[in-house]
N, C-alpha and C positions, 0 to 999 in steps of 0.2 A: 479593548477589539482585536484581537493579538487572543483567534480562538484556535489549537488546535480540533482536530477530530481523524475524519472517513468518512471519503470519496463515495462517491461510483460513477463508475468511466466510465467513458463510450469507446476510443479508443481501439484499445487491446482486444476487448469483443467481435467489433469493427459490426458492431452495431447490430450482433445478432437474435431482437429478439423477435422470439415467437408466436403461437398462438393468439397474435392480435388483428385488428379488423383494420393496421392500416402499414400502411408498406413502412420500414421500420429504417432509418434513416437518418442526418444532419438534414432532423423537423421537429416540430414543439411539437408532436405526437406524442413522437417518440420520450422527449426529453424530459415533458410528464409523465410519459412512465416510468422516467430514471427518479422522478422528483415524489414518485407516489411508494414503489423499492422506501428508497432512500428514509422517507417517514417514516414507513411500516416497520423501520425496519433500525430506528435510531442514530441514522446515518447523517453527519451532520451537512456534508456538500453533495451535488452534483460539477462533475467541471463539463463543460461545451473544450475537446479539444480540434484539433484540427479541421479545420471545413465553416466554421461557422464565422470565419470574414472572407468575404468572394478571394480566390487562388490567386496566391504570383500579382493583384492590387498594389501591396504593401503598404495600408491605409485600412486602419485598423474600425470606421467607420465606415466603413464600405462591408454590410452584412449580409449575406447572401436571400431571397427575398425566403425563403423556406424560414425565415428560424425570425423571430418577434419579442430580443430580446426581452423587450422588459415587461413583458408581459411571462416573460418566463419568472421572472425575478418576482414579480409578484405573488407569481402562483407557488414560490417556493418557500416566500417569507412568508403565506399562509401556510405553511405545512410545518413549519421550523427550518429550509431547509434551505444551504445560502448557495451560489452559482460563484464557481470560479472561472475564468477565462482562458484557454490557451493562447499563445501570443509568441511568434516568433520573432526573435531579438533588435532588427530590424527596421522590419512596421515598428513598433518599438517603441524603438528613440531617438526613430525620428522626428516622434512629437508628443514627447512626453508627457511634457506636467498637463497638457491638454487632453492624455489621454487616463491620465490619471485620475483627472479630473470628474471626465465625461463620465467613466463608468464606475467612476464611487458615488459620485452624488445620485447615476442609477442604480442603484444599490447595491454591486454586482462586492462579491466578497474579497475577490483577490485574483492573482496571475500565476496560468504557469505559464512561463519564459524559457524558453529553451534556440540553441541555436549559440549557445557563445562557443560555445567549443575550443577552446584556446586560451591559456595562461597569462598570454602575456603581460605589459605593462598598462598598454589598450581595454586590456580585456578588463584587468581589476578595474582597472578605475570605472569606468564602465558600467560596471554591474556595483560601484560606488553607487554612483548615483543614481543606480536605475534602482539602490535600496532606500537611499532617502529621498526620492520621489513618492516613492510607494507607501513609504511611514508616515510621509507629510498627509497624506487625503487616505488615512486607515485600509488600506490597502496587502493583507497577505502576499506571501511570498513564497509564491516554491520551483525553485532553479535549476532549472533540467539543461541537460546538454551542459554542461560547466564544470570547470575546476574545482579538484577537492575542495573541503573544507577549511580556513583558515581565518575560523574567527568575528568575519563578520558577524556573522546573527549575535552575538553579543555588543555591538552597540546595536545589528536592530533585529531587535527580537519578531520584530516579521519575516523575516527569515523564518520559513518553516524545517525545508529540504532544500538540500542538495541533487542532484544527481550522483555523476562521473564512478557511476558502477555500472557490471556485467547484468545489467536489469533485465527485470523477466521481459519487455520487451523482445530482447533479442528470442524467444519463441517461438517466435516467428518466422525466424528466418535463418536462424543461427543451422549449422553443424551438429552432427550427433556427438561429435571429437572434442568440438569447445564444453567440456564434460562443467555443468553449469549446478549438480548437486556437486560436484568437489567446488567452485564453487564456493556455493553458498555457506560450505564454511570452511571456508579459506577468511577470504574480505573483511569479517566480522574481529576478528583479527589486527586488521592489518587498516587495510582505508575506515575501517570507523571506527576506529583510534581518532581522529578526527572531526570527526561529528555525522550528523544524524544522515538517513540516506533515503531517496528515493528511485527506491527499486523496486516496486509497482505490483504487488502478491493479488495470490486470489484464484489461480484460475480450477477451477473443476471437470475444467478435462485435467485427466492428466495421465502420463506417462510410464512403462519400465525404460528398464535398459535396452532391452531389446525392439518394445511398441513404441518406441516415441518417434513422430517423424513430424517435421518444421508443415504447419497448414497457414498459410497466410490467416488465408480470410476465417480460419476458425480456430485457431492458437490451443498447443495443447504442452502442459507442463511437465520438465522431467522432475521427472521423482515424485513421491506419493499426495495425496493428497494431506496429506498429517501434514507432511514436509509441506508445503507452501503454509498452513495454519499458523507453524514455529515461526514462522519470517515475522509474524504478527512481534513475537516474543523478543526472540533476539537480536530482531533490525531495531536502533534504533529514530523512529518516522514516527515524529509529529503528525504527521499530514498522509495518512497512507491510504496508496486506492485499492479499498474491487472492484481488481480485472478484469474479474468477468461481468456478462449480460447477467443484466435481472432478471433473465426469463428463466439463468441455468439456478442463482441460487435459490430462488422457488420452488421447483423438486425435490429440493434437499431442503426442511428446513430448518430440521436440525441440527447442522454442519452452518448455517449459516446467520440461524441465532446467536451458534457460539461466538464464531467468528468476531459477531455485529459489536456482545455485550466485551468486547477487548480493549482491555482500555491503550491511550497512545501514547498517554506520558502520565510518568514513573516518580515518585520519590529515591527507590536506591533500587541499583542493580548488582549484582553477583553474579559471576561467571562457575557455581561450582566443582565444572568439570570440562573436563574436549584435550582433547588434541588438536595441530590447525590441518586442514586439512583428508583429515577422517570420520571427530563431529566435533558436536558441541548441545554442550548444555548454555541454559541463563535463565536466574529467576532474577525477578524486578514488587517490588516493593508501590501498592497503590493504597495506601490509608489503614485496613488491620488484616488488608489481603494481598496475596503474592500467586506472582503468577510465573509458570517454568512454562517454557521449552526445551526441544532437545531438536535440534537435527543431526543427520548420518547424508557420506556421500556415498555411493554404491554398495560401499560394506552394509548389509545388512549387518544389526551386531544388536546384544541383549547389555541393556541399563541397568546398574547396580542405584537407583537414587538416593538421597541421604536428605531429609530436609531437616537439619543442629541448626541453620540459618531462622528454624522458626522463633521466636519466642514460647515461652510457655500457653499451656491453649490448649483446645479442641475445634482441632479445623474439618472442613469437610472437600477431598478432594472430586474435583469435575474431572476425569481425564477424557480427554482426546488422541486415539492412538490409531496406527495401523491396525486393519484390520486382517483375521489368517491368511483371507488369501492377494493379501496386494502385493508379493511380490509377482503375482499374476494378475495381477487389479486393481490401478493404483490408485485408484481412486474404490476402494473399498477400507472402514475406519470404525471405529467402539466407538461410545462412549457409556463410560464406566465412572462409580463414584463410591468414594471409599471412606471411613472414619480413619484423620489419622490425628496426630502431635509432634515434638518437633525428636525424636528417636522412636520415629518409624524411618522404614525403607522399602521402598516399593521394586523388584526391576517391572526395568521393561522391558518390551521386542520394538529396532526399530525395521524393519521392512528395508530390501536396499533403496539408496534412494528414500528414506524412510525421513522421519519425524512424530512428535505429539507434540499436544499443551495438555501445560493441568492445572486450573482455576485451585488459587487454596485461600479458601471462604473463610473466611473466623466467624464459627459458633455463636 
């Protein structure tokens, strides 16, 4: 029952579904749209973030009248999509056993629990209780607003993610001086050594260094669309979000199909090249195939990739890379295919704040 996967997420994109005949927001029609999108793209989960329970009631049994959870669970089950619920820690903790039992029996697959925001003895003890209780009731756990990992997921493998990272949500309100492309090629060498991250990538509105700005209701990522795609490989995140709205993904089906097909757990990881604060290239093996992701800070650069980590044999490389105009329009990208083997080399150009992903598929 501990099943990693990708998640169609609502909060980061502010429920900005368009071109539909219902009012988008925290309601069943909206979440059915998310479920349909997830099912069409083989995405395992949909999360209901803040808003499904009555705000400030501190009672997770008080569901807003616009939401029928049992109907959504049944709708998702029919389509192979599990439902995850967000919860602030306090209303969850004050009635933890009953909350876990009730929602597990309903068919909810797990919780994203938020706002622990401390790492003293009391916080660590309460997170251990949270992990034990959710495990008892076969619920997966995404720890958001949490201290850095310290190995608790080895005791409770239902803990799929820890946040404790300056994640994508910051793009809704941060300032340009809080340089996220720089951060993205720094924390994998430091924070991520401790364990998996809940970074929540997947932005489809992407900004260059010159034209990015914080827009709370229609957020934009810093760096290119391919930089976002590379998060799915560079970052260790067994429960990872597609943070943008389904209708934004549906306008770019080739890109969406590409990122939705990437695994979230791997058999082996290596970092063939990189320099902290400048760039990183990560290669991950899944079965007979490899997935290579690279990201740059705001400096554009050309890298020469070697594939000497591959076993003997012939492979197809499906390359998602920054387009020639990505320095001006960060959403520009290109998909190309090549035949390669372990002695192959490939030059790849990363735009400012750029990135790439290569699926290396064994023939």
